C-alpha positions as CSV (number, residue, x, y, z in Angstrom):
1,X,35.8,81.1,103.8
2,X,35.5,77.4,103.0
3,X,31.9,76.5,102.1
4,X,32.7,73.0,100.9
5,X,30.6,70.3,102.5
6,X,31.0,66.6,102.9
7,X,29.3,63.7,104.7
8,X,31.7,64.0,107.6
9,X,30.3,67.4,108.4
10,X,27.2,65.6,109.5
11,X,28.7,62.5,110.9
12,X,31.1,64.4,113.1
13,X,28.6,66.9,114.3
14,X,27.7,64.7,117.3
15,X,30.8,62.5,117.5
16,X,30.7,60.0,120.4
17,X,32.6,57.2,121.9
18,X,29.5,56.0,123.8
19,X,27.2,54.3,121.3
20,X,27.7,52.7,117.8
21,X,24.5,51.7,116.1
22,X,23.2,50.6,112.7
23,X,20.0,48.7,111.8
24,X,19.8,45.6,114.0
25,X,23.0,46.4,115.9
26,X,23.6,48.4,119.1
27,X,27.0,48.7,120.8
28,X,27.7,50.6,124.0
29,X,31.4,51.3,124.4
30,X,32.1,48.4,122.1
31,X,29.8,45.9,123.9
32,X,26.9,44.5,122.1
33,X,23.6,45.3,123.9
34,X,22.5,41.6,123.8
35,X,25.7,40.7,125.7
36,X,25.1,43.3,128.4
37,X,21.4,42.5,129.0
38,X,21.1,40.0,131.8
39,X,24.8,40.0,132.5
40,X,25.5,43.6,133.6
41,X,23.8,45.3,136.6
42,X,22.5,48.9,136.4
43,X,25.4,50.3,138.5
44,X,27.8,48.5,136.2
45,X,26.0,50.0,133.2
46,X,26.3,53.5,134.7
47,X,30.0,53.0,135.1
48,X,30.4,51.7,131.6
49,X,28.5,54.6,130.1
50,X,30.2,57.3,132.1
51,X,33.7,55.8,132.4
52,X,34.1,53.7,129.3
53,X,34.9,50.3,130.9
54,X,33.2,47.8,133.2
55,X,34.0,48.0,136.9
56,X,35.1,45.1,139.1
57,X,32.5,43.5,141.2
58,X,33.8,45.3,144.3
59,X,33.7,48.6,142.6
60,X,30.2,48.0,141.3
61,X,29.1,47.0,144.8
62,X,30.4,50.3,146.3
63,X,28.7,52.3,143.6
64,X,25.5,50.5,144.2
65,X,25.7,51.2,147.9
66,X,26.0,54.9,147.2
67,X,23.0,54.8,144.8
68,X,20.8,52.9,147.3
69,X,21.7,55.2,150.2
70,X,20.7,58.5,148.6
71,X,17.3,57.6,147.0
72,X,15.1,59.6,149.2
73,X,14.9,62.0,152.2
74,X,11.2,62.6,152.6
75,X,8.5,64.9,151.2
76,X,10.0,67.9,153.0
77,X,13.0,67.8,150.7
78,X,12.5,70.5,148.1
79,X,13.0,68.3,145.1
80,X,10.6,65.6,146.4
81,X,8.0,68.3,147.3
82,X,8.3,69.8,143.8
83,X,7.6,66.4,142.3
84,X,4.5,65.9,144.4
85,X,3.2,69.4,143.8
86,X,3.8,69.0,140.0
87,X,1.6,66.0,139.7
88,X,-1.2,67.7,141.5
89,X,-1.0,70.4,138.9
90,X,-1.7,67.8,136.2
91,X,1.9,67.1,135.1
92,X,2.7,63.5,134.1
93,X,5.5,61.6,135.8
94,X,8.3,62.5,133.5
95,X,7.5,66.3,133.8
96,X,7.3,65.9,137.6
97,X,10.7,64.2,137.6
98,X,12.3,66.8,135.4
99,X,10.9,69.6,137.6
100,X,12.3,67.9,140.7
101,X,15.8,67.1,139.3
102,X,16.1,70.8,138.3
103,X,15.9,71.6,142.1
104,X,19.2,69.7,142.7
105,X,21.6,72.6,142.6
106,X,24.5,73.8,144.6
107,X,22.5,74.1,147.9
108,X,20.1,71.2,147.6
109,X,21.9,68.4,145.9
110,X,25.4,69.7,145.4
111,X,27.1,68.8,148.7
112,X,28.4,65.5,147.4
113,X,30.1,67.1,144.5
114,X,31.6,69.8,146.7
115,X,32.8,67.2,149.2
116,X,34.6,65.4,146.5
117,X,36.3,68.7,145.5
118,X,37.3,69.2,149.2
119,X,38.7,65.7,149.5
120,X,40.7,66.1,146.2
121,X,42.1,69.4,147.5
122,X,43.3,67.8,150.7
123,X,44.8,64.9,148.8
124,X,46.6,67.3,146.5
125,X,47.9,69.2,149.5
126,X,49.5,66.1,150.9
127,X,46.8,64.1,152.6
128,X,44.9,63.9,155.9
129,X,47.6,65.8,157.9
130,X,46.8,68.9,155.7
131,X,43.0,68.8,156.3
132,X,43.1,71.7,158.7
133,X,44.9,74.0,156.3
134,X,42.6,73.2,153.4
135,X,39.5,73.6,155.5
136,X,40.7,77.1,156.6
137,X,41.4,78.0,153.0
138,X,38.0,76.6,151.9
139,X,36.2,78.8,154.5
140,X,38.2,81.9,153.5
141,X,37.8,81.5,149.8
142,X,34.4,79.7,149.4
143,X,32.1,79.3,152.3
144,X,32.0,78.6,156.0
145,X,29.7,75.7,155.3
146,X,31.6,72.4,155.0
147,X,29.9,70.1,152.6
148,X,29.3,66.6,153.7
149,X,29.4,67.1,157.4
150,X,26.8,67.8,160.0
151,X,23.0,67.3,159.5
152,X,20.2,69.6,160.6
153,X,17.8,66.6,161.1
154,X,19.9,63.5,161.9
155,X,21.6,64.0,165.2
156,X,23.9,62.9,166.6
157,X,24.7,60.7,163.5
158,X,23.3,60.3,160.0
159,X,22.6,56.6,160.0
160,X,23.6,56.2,156.4
161,X,27.2,57.4,156.8
162,X,28.6,54.7,159.2
163,X,27.3,51.9,157.0
164,X,28.8,53.4,153.9
165,X,32.1,53.9,155.6
166,X,32.1,50.3,156.8
167,X,31.7,49.1,153.2
168,X,34.5,51.4,152.2
169,X,36.7,50.0,154.9
170,X,35.9,46.4,153.9
171,X,36.7,47.2,150.2
172,X,40.0,48.8,151.3
173,X,40.9,45.7,153.4
174,X,40.3,43.6,150.3
175,X,42.5,45.7,148.1
176,X,39.6,47.0,146.0
177,X,40.4,50.6,146.8
178,X,43.1,52.5,148.5
179,X,41.1,53.9,151.4
180,X,42.9,57.2,151.3
181,X,39.8,59.3,150.8
182,X,38.1,57.6,153.8
183,X,41.1,58.7,155.8
184,X,40.9,62.2,154.5
185,X,37.1,62.4,155.3
186,X,37.8,61.2,158.8
187,X,40.5,63.8,159.2
188,X,38.0,66.5,158.1
189,X,35.5,65.1,160.7
190,X,38.1,65.2,163.4
191,X,39.2,68.8,162.5
192,X,35.6,70.1,162.4
193,X,34.9,68.4,165.8
194,X,38.0,69.7,167.5
195,X,37.2,71.7,170.6
196,X,33.4,71.0,170.3
197,X,31.4,69.4,173.0
198,X,29.3,67.8,170.3
199,X,31.1,66.6,167.2
200,X,30.4,67.3,163.5
201,X,29.9,63.9,162.0
202,X,30.0,62.9,158.4
203,X,26.6,62.9,156.6
204,X,25.3,61.0,153.5
205,X,27.0,63.5,151.2
206,X,30.3,63.2,152.8
207,X,30.2,59.4,152.9
208,X,29.0,59.0,149.3
209,X,31.7,61.5,148.3
210,X,34.3,59.1,149.8
211,X,33.0,56.4,147.6
212,X,33.0,58.5,144.5
213,X,36.5,59.8,145.2
214,X,37.8,56.3,146.0
215,X,36.3,55.0,142.7
216,X,37.8,57.8,140.7
217,X,34.7,59.7,139.7
218,X,35.1,63.3,138.9
219,X,33.3,65.8,141.2
220,X,30.7,66.8,138.6
221,X,29.9,63.1,138.0
222,X,29.3,62.7,141.7
223,X,26.4,65.1,141.5
224,X,25.1,63.5,138.3
225,X,25.1,60.1,139.9
226,X,23.3,61.5,143.0
227,X,20.7,62.8,140.6
228,X,20.2,59.3,139.2
229,X,19.8,58.0,142.8
230,X,17.4,60.6,144.0
231,X,15.3,60.2,140.8
232,X,14.2,56.9,142.3
233,X,12.7,58.6,145.3
234,X,11.3,61.4,143.1
235,X,9.5,58.9,140.9
236,X,8.2,57.0,143.9
237,X,6.7,60.1,145.5
238,X,5.3,61.5,142.3
239,X,3.6,58.1,141.7
240,X,2.3,57.9,145.2
241,X,0.9,61.4,144.9
242,X,-0.8,60.5,141.7
243,X,-2.5,57.6,143.5
244,X,-3.5,59.9,146.4
245,X,-5.0,62.5,144.1
246,X,-5.3,66.2,145.0
247,X,-5.3,69.3,142.8
248,X,-3.0,72.2,142.9
249,X,-1.4,71.4,146.2
250,X,1.0,74.1,147.3
251,X,3.8,73.8,149.9
252,X,1.3,74.2,152.8
253,X,-2.3,73.4,153.5
254,X,-4.7,76.2,152.4
255,X,-5.7,77.0,156.0
256,X,-2.2,78.1,156.7
257,X,-1.2,81.6,155.6
258,X,2.1,83.2,155.0
259,X,3.6,86.1,157.0
260,X,3.0,89.4,155.4
261,X,5.7,92.0,155.9
262,X,4.7,94.7,153.5
263,X,2.9,98.0,153.9
264,X,-0.1,98.3,156.1
265,X,-3.5,98.0,154.4
266,X,-4.9,101.2,153.1
267,X,-8.5,102.3,153.6
268,X,-9.6,103.2,150.1
269,X,-12.6,105.2,151.4
270,X,-10.5,107.5,153.6
């Protein structure tokens, strides 16, 4: 066993292509921080950090639209509720945000990532004409739930989806993107709506997934970027709750009780 040590053992322990730094100098992906500050938007910075290069203005505009669209969905959303409850338990904003982001898993927060996976499978299968076959396989192998389509609250249409798709269509018309994933998503929508009196429209997750897929983001990054977006709403709600006050607020007002389904109460004196 080789026990020889050298400086590279330490330097290579956390090797990275993201940041280079020494006293008085900071470079992100080769760009000096002073050149980025004031010249690069936050969406562009997200792209640079995760992808390694700077996006075009058109690509950055689409990414920004996806970020703006998903910032919040009200205090009834589990992640937002968690942030508000956390601050009433005395946690500072950063802890409340961390608690909330940890709620963003496969069920609450993962649909965008899953929709990107679905679109990529359809693309690999040959495109929109194969949407039906891929959907059938998805339902057989994964779940009957189709991520990115339908909404339990917004009926008949999630107002965010048409606007995002309009921006995608405009970017495709300008040659910024191919538009193939928009076509795939619409094919999924048509397939899911076939034979139904009321269709199954695309929702926010399905529409942002179109943008992420068109821009070449991997499926896991789609969820990561969604977390960045939703963190804005989480912060806003946590801060608002801090201003409103309240202590140890649970998910329902104290006067409301849960439904007990256990054993009947026992008379200890019997």
